[in-house]
TORPA-4810 file (N, C-alpha, C, O; in nm, 3 decimals):
<nodes>
NODE_1_14.159_31.288_8.823_14.107_31.233_8.946_14.012_31.119_8.915_13.941_31.121_8.815_X
NODE_2_14.012_31.022_9.002_13.932_30.904_8.975_13.803_30.899_9.056_13.721_30.809_9.036_X
NODE_3_13.783_30.994_9.147_13.660_30.990_9.227_13.541_31.041_9.143_13.560_31.102_9.038_X
NODE_4_13.421_31.015_9.191_13.301_31.060_9.122_13.292_31.212_9.129_13.296_31.270_9.237_X
NODE_5_13.280_31.274_9.014_13.273_31.420_9.007_13.135_31.469_9.047_13.039_31.392_9.055_X
NODE_6_13.127_31.596_9.073_12.999_31.659_9.103_12.977_31.676_9.252_13.055_31.629_9.335_X
NODE_7_12.869_31.744_9.283_12.833_31.764_9.424_12.778_31.635_9.481_12.690_31.572_9.422_X
NODE_8_12.829_31.595_9.595_12.778_31.476_9.663_12.669_31.521_9.759_12.686_31.616_9.836_X
NODE_9_12.557_31.451_9.754_12.440_31.489_9.834_12.398_31.373_9.923_12.436_31.258_9.901_X
NODE_10_12.319_31.406_10.023_12.267_31.306_10.117_12.116_31.299_10.097_12.049_31.402_10.088_X
NODE_11_12.061_31.177_10.090_11.917_31.162_10.078_11.849_31.220_10.202_11.911_31.229_10.308_X
NODE_12_11.723_31.258_10.188_11.651_31.319_10.300_11.649_31.230_10.423_11.655_31.280_10.536_X
NODE_13_11.640_31.100_10.402_11.638_31.010_10.518_11.778_30.978_10.570_11.794_30.907_10.669_X
NODE_14_11.881_31.032_10.502_12.018_31.017_10.549_12.079_30.880_10.529_12.178_30.846_10.593_X
NODE_15_12.020_30.799_10.440_12.068_30.661_10.425_12.161_30.641_10.305_12.221_30.534_10.291_X
NODE_16_12.175_30.743_10.220_12.261_30.728_10.103_12.331_30.859_10.069_12.281_30.969_10.096_X
NODE_17_12.448_30.844_10.009_12.518_30.957_9.950_12.514_30.933_9.800_12.544_30.824_9.752_X
NODE_18_12.476_31.037_9.726_12.458_31.021_9.582_12.501_31.148_9.509_12.525_31.252_9.571_X
NODE_19_12.510_31.138_9.378_12.532_31.254_9.293_12.435_31.244_9.177_12.394_31.135_9.137_X
NODE_20_12.401_31.356_9.124_12.306_31.361_9.012_12.192_31.454_9.043_12.163_31.484_9.159_X
NODE_21_12.126_31.499_8.938_12.022_31.599_8.955_11.879_31.546_8.942_11.786_31.608_8.991_X
NODE_22_11.863_31.435_8.877_11.727_31.383_8.858_11.728_31.232_8.871_11.835_31.170_8.866_X
NODE_23_11.612_31.171_8.889_11.606_31.026_8.914_11.671_30.939_8.807_11.713_30.827_8.837_X
NODE_24_11.680_30.987_8.684_11.743_30.906_8.579_11.894_30.927_8.572_11.964_30.857_8.499_X
NODE_25_11.944_31.024_8.648_12.086_31.057_8.643_12.146_31.058_8.784_12.222_31.148_8.819_X
NODE_26_12.111_30.957_8.863_12.160_30.951_9.001_12.259_30.836_9.014_12.235_30.726_8.964_X
NODE_27_12.370_30.862_9.081_12.468_30.758_9.109_12.483_30.750_9.260_12.531_30.844_9.323_X
NODE_28_12.441_30.638_9.318_12.456_30.617_9.462_12.599_30.573_9.486_12.648_30.477_9.426_X
NODE_29_12.666_30.643_9.576_12.806_30.613_9.604_12.824_30.543_9.738_12.925_30.476_9.760_X
NODE_30_12.726_30.559_9.828_12.745_30.504_9.961_12.610_30.479_10.026_12.523_30.567_10.024_X
NODE_31_12.592_30.363_10.083_12.474_30.333_10.165_12.516_30.338_10.311_12.619_30.281_10.349_X
NODE_32_12.437_30.405_10.392_12.466_30.419_10.534_12.385_30.313_10.610_12.262_30.309_10.599_X
NODE_33_12.453_30.230_10.685_12.388_30.115_10.749_12.331_30.146_10.888_12.238_30.080_10.932_X
NODE_34_12.385_30.243_10.956_12.338_30.272_11.091_12.280_30.413_11.096_12.308_30.495_11.009_X
NODE_35_12.201_30.441_11.198_12.136_30.571_11.211_12.171_30.637_11.345_12.085_30.698_11.408_X
NODE_36_12.294_30.624_11.386_12.338_30.686_11.510_12.380_30.831_11.483_12.394_30.871_11.368_X
NODE_37_12.398_30.908_11.587_12.447_31.044_11.571_12.585_31.045_11.505_12.615_31.131_11.423_X
NODE_38_12.667_30.947_11.544_12.800_30.937_11.485_12.792_30.909_11.335_12.865_30.969_11.257_X
NODE_39_12.703_30.818_11.296_12.692_30.786_11.153_12.638_30.904_11.074_12.676_30.924_10.959_X
NODE_40_12.550_30.984_11.135_12.500_31.104_11.067_12.615_31.202_11.043_12.626_31.260_10.935_X
NODE_41_12.699_31.219_11.142_12.815_31.308_11.128_12.912_31.254_11.023_12.966_31.331_10.944_X
NODE_42_12.934_31.123_11.022_13.021_31.061_10.922_12.966_31.080_10.781_13.041_31.104_10.687_X
NODE_43_12.834_31.069_10.768_12.769_31.087_10.638_12.795_31.227_10.585_12.827_31.244_10.467_X
NODE_44_12.781_31.327_10.670_12.807_31.465_10.628_12.952_31.484_10.585_12.981_31.551_10.486_X
NODE_45_13.042_31.424_10.661_13.184_31.436_10.628_13.216_31.371_10.494_13.289_31.427_10.413_X
NODE_46_13.160_31.254_10.470_13.183_31.184_10.343_13.126_31.266_10.227_13.192_31.284_10.125_X
NODE_47_13.005_31.317_10.243_12.941_31.393_10.136_13.016_31.523_10.106_13.009_31.574_9.994_X
NODE_48_13.087_31.575_10.204_13.163_31.699_10.185_13.301_31.676_10.126_13.372_31.772_10.098_X
NODE_49_13.340_31.552_10.106_13.476_31.521_10.060_13.516_31.597_9.933_13.627_31.650_9.930_X
NODE_50_13.432_31.606_9.829_13.475_31.681_9.710_13.501_31.830_9.740_13.594_31.889_9.684_X
NODE_51_13.420_31.889_9.826_13.439_32.029_9.861_13.566_32.048_9.943_13.639_32.146_9.924_X
NODE_52_13.593_31.956_10.034_13.714_31.963_10.114_13.838_31.947_10.026_13.938_32.016_10.045_X
NODE_53_13.830_31.855_9.930_13.942_31.835_9.837_13.965_31.961_9.753_14.079_32.003_9.734_X
NODE_54_13.857_32.020_9.704_13.868_32.143_9.626_13.938_32.253_9.706_14.021_32.326_9.653_X
NODE_55_13.903_32.264_9.833_13.966_32.364_9.919_14.115_32.338_9.934_14.195_32.430_9.925_X
NODE_56_14.151_32.213_9.958_14.293_32.179_9.972_14.371_32.206_9.844_14.484_32.255_9.849_X
NODE_57_14.312_32.176_9.730_14.378_32.203_9.602_14.399_32.352_9.585_14.506_32.395_9.541_X
NODE_58_14.299_32.432_9.620_14.311_32.576_9.608_14.420_32.631_9.701_14.501_32.714_9.660_X
NODE_59_14.422_32.584_9.825_14.525_32.628_9.921_14.663_32.586_9.872_14.759_32.662_9.882_X
NODE_60_14.674_32.466_9.820_14.802_32.413_9.776_14.863_32.492_9.660_14.984_32.494_9.642_X
NODE_61_14.778_32.557_9.581_14.828_32.640_9.470_14.923_32.748_9.521_15.013_32.791_9.449_X
NODE_62_14.901_32.790_9.643_14.977_32.902_9.697_15.083_32.861_9.798_15.147_32.946_9.859_X
NODE_63_15.101_32.732_9.816_15.204_32.685_9.908_15.341_32.723_9.853_15.372_32.696_9.737_X
NODE_64_15.420_32.785_9.935_15.554_32.821_9.895_15.567_32.951_9.818_15.678_32.991_9.781_X
NODE_65_15.455_33.018_9.791_15.466_33.146_9.722_15.484_33.259_9.823_15.467_33.238_9.943_X
NODE_66_15.518_33.373_9.775_15.540_33.486_9.866_15.410_33.521_9.937_15.301_33.506_9.881_X
NODE_67_15.420_33.568_10.060_15.301_33.606_10.136_15.214_33.708_10.063_15.092_33.707_10.079_X
NODE_68_15.274_33.794_9.985_15.196_33.893_9.911_15.102_33.827_9.810_14.986_33.867_9.798_X
NODE_69_15.151_33.730_9.738_15.065_33.658_9.640_14.955_33.581_9.711_14.841_33.579_9.665_X
NODE_70_14.990_33.518_9.823_14.890_33.440_9.896_14.783_33.532_9.954_14.664_33.499_9.949_X
NODE_71_14.823_33.645_10.007_14.727_33.735_10.072_14.624_33.789_9.974_14.513_33.825_10.014_X
NODE_72_14.659_33.796_9.846_14.563_33.841_9.745_14.447_33.742_9.730_14.340_33.780_9.681_X
NODE_73_14.467_33.618_9.771_14.366_33.514_9.751_14.306_33.463_9.882_14.222_33.373_9.880_X
NODE_74_14.348_33.518_9.992_14.305_33.465_10.121_14.154_33.475_10.141_14.095_33.387_10.203_X
NODE_75_14.091_33.580_10.090_13.946_33.592_10.107_13.870_33.481_10.036_13.778_33.422_10.093_X
NODE_76_13.908_33.451_9.912_13.838_33.344_9.840_13.867_33.208_9.902_13.777_33.124_9.908_X
NODE_77_13.988_33.186_9.948_14.021_33.060_10.015_13.940_33.048_10.144_13.891_32.940_10.176_X
NODE_78_13.927_33.157_10.216_13.850_33.154_10.340_13.704_33.119_10.312_13.644_33.041_10.386_X
NODE_79_13.647_33.176_10.207_13.506_33.150_10.173_13.485_33.004_10.137_13.394_32.940_10.191_X
NODE_80_13.567_32.949_10.046_13.543_32.809_10.006_13.573_32.712_10.119_13.507_32.609_10.131_X
NODE_81_13.672_32.743_10.201_13.702_32.651_10.311_13.593_32.657_10.416_13.557_32.553_10.473_X
NODE_82_13.539_32.774_10.444_13.431_32.788_10.542_13.307_32.712_10.495_13.241_32.645_10.575_X
NODE_83_13.274_32.722_10.366_13.159_32.649_10.311_13.180_32.498_10.318_13.087_32.424_10.352_X
NODE_84_13.300_32.451_10.288_13.329_32.308_10.292_13.321_32.256_10.436_13.265_32.149_10.459_X
NODE_85_13.375_32.330_10.530_13.368_32.289_10.671_13.224_32.287_10.719_13.185_32.196_10.791_X
NODE_86_13.146_32.385_10.680_13.004_32.390_10.719_12.930_32.266_10.665_12.853_32.204_10.737_X
NODE_87_12.954_32.233_10.539_12.888_32.116_10.481_12.927_31.988_10.554_12.845_31.898_10.572_X
NODE_88_13.052_31.981_10.595_13.102_31.860_10.662_13.056_31.846_10.806_13.057_31.736_10.861_X
NODE_89_13.015_31.957_10.868_12.990_31.952_11.012_12.850_31.991_11.056_12.810_31.959_11.168_X
NODE_90_12.775_32.057_10.973_12.641_32.102_11.018_12.530_32.017_10.962_12.413_32.042_10.990_X
</nodes>
């Protein structure tokens, strides 16, 4: 994958999306130009992109398999998808 790895975070003031744990290891990926309610929601959605992708990859592993195999993993898929949706929307 060519996207920036790691958890994508939003600055406290909501003006940037970044990754990294400390000031010397931060990579800013996106600057947010407006401060509307819509832009705040868009910022959350963008920052959640790696988690949403991870969920889709996990779900895709079980596409086309027997329902019995999929049902063994439905709880973990539900947990990661619920967390990704929460990050993207709350």
